[in-house]
N, C-alpha and C positions, 0 to 999 in steps of 0.2 A: 718571248724573248725577241728583241729587235734583230731584224736581219742585218747582215753586214759581213765583210771579209773576215772578221775574227770570231763570228758566231760559232762556227764548227769547232774551233779550238776550245771555246768556252763550254760547249756542250760536252766535249770529251773530258774536260777538266772536272765537270760536275759528276759525270759517270765514274771517273777515277776516284772521286771522293767516296762515292757509294761503295765501290770495290774496296777501298781501303778501310772504311769504318763499318761497313756492313749494312744490311737491311734487316730489320727486326723490331721488336717491341722493347720500349724502355721498362725498367723493373717496376714491380708493384710497390716498391719503396720510394718512388719518385718524390724528390724533395721540392715542395712548393709552399708558398704561403697561403693558407686557407682563410685568411681574414675576409671580412666581407667586401673589402675593396679589391682584393687580388684575384681569388679564384674559389669556385665552389668545389665541393667534393665530387659532384657529378661531372664537372668539367675535367677534373684530375683523372677520374676513372675513364673517361672517354679518350683522353690522351694515352693512357696506359693500354687501352684496348685497340689502338690504331697503330698499324705498322708505320715506321718512321717516314718512309717515302710517300705515305698517303695522308700524312698530317696536313690539315688545311692551313692556309695562311693565318686564319683566325686562331686556330689552336696554337700555332707557333707564337703568335703575338701574345696570347694568354700566358703562355710559359714564360716569355720574356718579361712580362710584367709581374709575375708572381714567384719567380725563382731568384732568391737573394742569396749572395754569397757563394762560396765554393762547395759544391755538394761532397758528402763523405765518399760517395761512390761515383767516380768519374766516368763510369761506363755508360750512364744515361747521357751525360754530355756529349760523349763520343757518338752516340746514335742520333742525337739531335743535329749534330754539326753538319752532315751532308745536306739535310733538308734546309737548314739555314742558308747554305751556300747556293742551293738550287733556287730558293725564292729570291735571293739577292741577284743572281744572274738574270732573273726575269724582271729586274728593276722594280721589285716590290719591297716595301719596308717589312722588317721582321719585328718591329715594334711600332707603337703609334707616336713615339717622341721624335725620332729622327734627328738627333743631334750628334750622331757619330758614335754613340755608345751601344749600338745594337749588339755588338759581339763582346761587351765588356765581361760578361760572366766567363766566357771562354778564355779571355785574356787574363782574368784574375786567377783562373786555374793554372795557366801556363806560368804565370809569375810566381805562384805558390809552389809549382812543381815543374821546373824546366824540362824534366824528362817525361812529361805527360805524353808526348808524341814521339814515336820512333823517327829515325832519320828518313825512313822511306815515306812515312805519313807526312812528315814535315815537307818533303819534296813535293808531295801531291798537293798540299795546301799552298805551297809557294807557286806552283804551276797554275793553280786556280787564280791566285791573286794577280799574277802577271796577265793571265787571259782576261780577267776582269778589267784591268787597267787599259789594255789594248782595245777591248771591245767597246768600252765606254768612252775612251778618248775619241774613237771613230764616231760612235753614236752621238757624242756631244757636238760634233760639227755638222750633223745632218738631221738631228731630231730635237724637238722642244721638250723640256720638262724631264729630262733624265734625272733620277734621284741620285744614282751612284756615279757621279762625275769623278774623274781622277783625283781631284782635291778632296772630295768627300771620302773616297776610298782610302786616301793616305791617313785621314783621321780614324776612320772606322776600323781599318785593319791594324793600325797601331794599338788601338784599344783592345783589339781581339787577339793580341799576342804575336802578330807577324813581326819579323825582324825588319828594322828600319831599311837596311841595305837592299832587301828584296824589293821593297816599295820604291825607294828612291832610284834604284837601278832601273826599274821598269819606266819610271817617269823620265829619267835621263835619256833613255832610248827613244821614248816618244818624242821628247823635245828635239831630238836629233833627226827625226824622220822628215824626209823632204815634203811630205804632204801634211802630216799631223802636227809637225813641230810648231809652226807658226800659230795656228788656232789653239793648240794645246797650251803654249805659253801664255797666250792672250787670256784664255779662260782661267788658267792657274794663277797668274798674276792678279786678275780681278778678285778671285776668291781670297787671296792673301791680303790684298790691300783694301778690300771693301770696308772693313771696320777694324783696323789693327789697334792693339793696346799701345799707348805712347806714354813714355815717362823719361824725363831727363835726356831726351835725345835718342832713346832706345826704343825698339819696336818688338812687337811679338804679335803673331796672328791670333785673332780673337776666336780661337777654336775651342769650344767647351770641352771637346773630347780629349784634348791633350792633357787634361789633369788626371786622366786615368792611367797615363803612361809613367814609367819610372824616370828618375832624374836623367839617366843616361840616354834615354830616348828623346827627352825634351831637348837636351844639349845637342844631340845629333840632328834633330829637326831644324834647330835654329842655325847650326853650322851649314847644313845643306841649303837652307834658304838664302843665307848670305852668298854661298857660291852660285846659286841660280841667279840671284839678282845681278851678280857681277858677270854673268856669262855673256858670251858674244851674241847669242840669240836674243837676249833681252836688250842688250845695248843696241843691236841693230833695229829692233822694234822701236826703241825709244828715240833713236836718232835719225832713222832712214825711212819711217813710215808715217806719212802725213795723216793717215787715217787712224792711226793708233790713238787710243784714249790717253788722257793726261796721266791716268794712274800708272801707265807703263813707264813714263818718265819718273814717276814717284817711286815705283818698284826698283828701277835701276839706281836711283839715287839713294836707296835704302841699303845697298850692299854694305856689309859690315856693321849694321845697326841693329840687326835682330839679336835679341838677348834672351836666353832661357830664363833668366831671373824674373822676367815679367810674366812668364806663364804661370797660371794658378796651380798650386799643388792640390792633390786630391784631398777632399775634406775627410 
């Protein structure tokens, strides 16, 4: 895990996840796809025989690739979850695709059963999300090649079933920070405007992961993007910083144009 001023909080958040969801073995009935492409029976048995906090990154990736749909027993998902969060905190992918859908199975389970997590468990997960946002907002200004940038986390955690207001609240606080705000807005705006969808004067971020969210989340994302684009921070960058890239001006000019109707619905 990258060192930094927010590392200790993130480490505590990972430990709190293990405290909340436990350490142990998934069930012998673990649901995976055993087709030749997805997983072998030997690999499945090895996962079952390994305690959750000792599962390798390769084993977690195998599970991500071979576990389709919402399992009948959510207990296995709950035991996998803290190990997923730990690997992500170390800035490693929990699957090999890396398009923001790494936690989509957990999100599907939450969308199918909103009461999947207790209020206390949800608070632990939200604290981890905020710690991730702050840690990688800082790391993104000091390190090259971070996988989980704040913009990537917004996509990934929305897919994973986190509430939009938790994620945007963390980002708003980061954008208001005297040191992290300017570079945070620069990086975030670049991620939004790098390759937006455009149609009839409307815009949407070309984020594949957003198709996994419900209509309410997509509407919320676009409304929040319109507000950020019109914020004083973005306007100051667009009008008062000679070194700011042209896309900052484009982002500021896009306020009010982001439209959820342009976001793809899930297939």
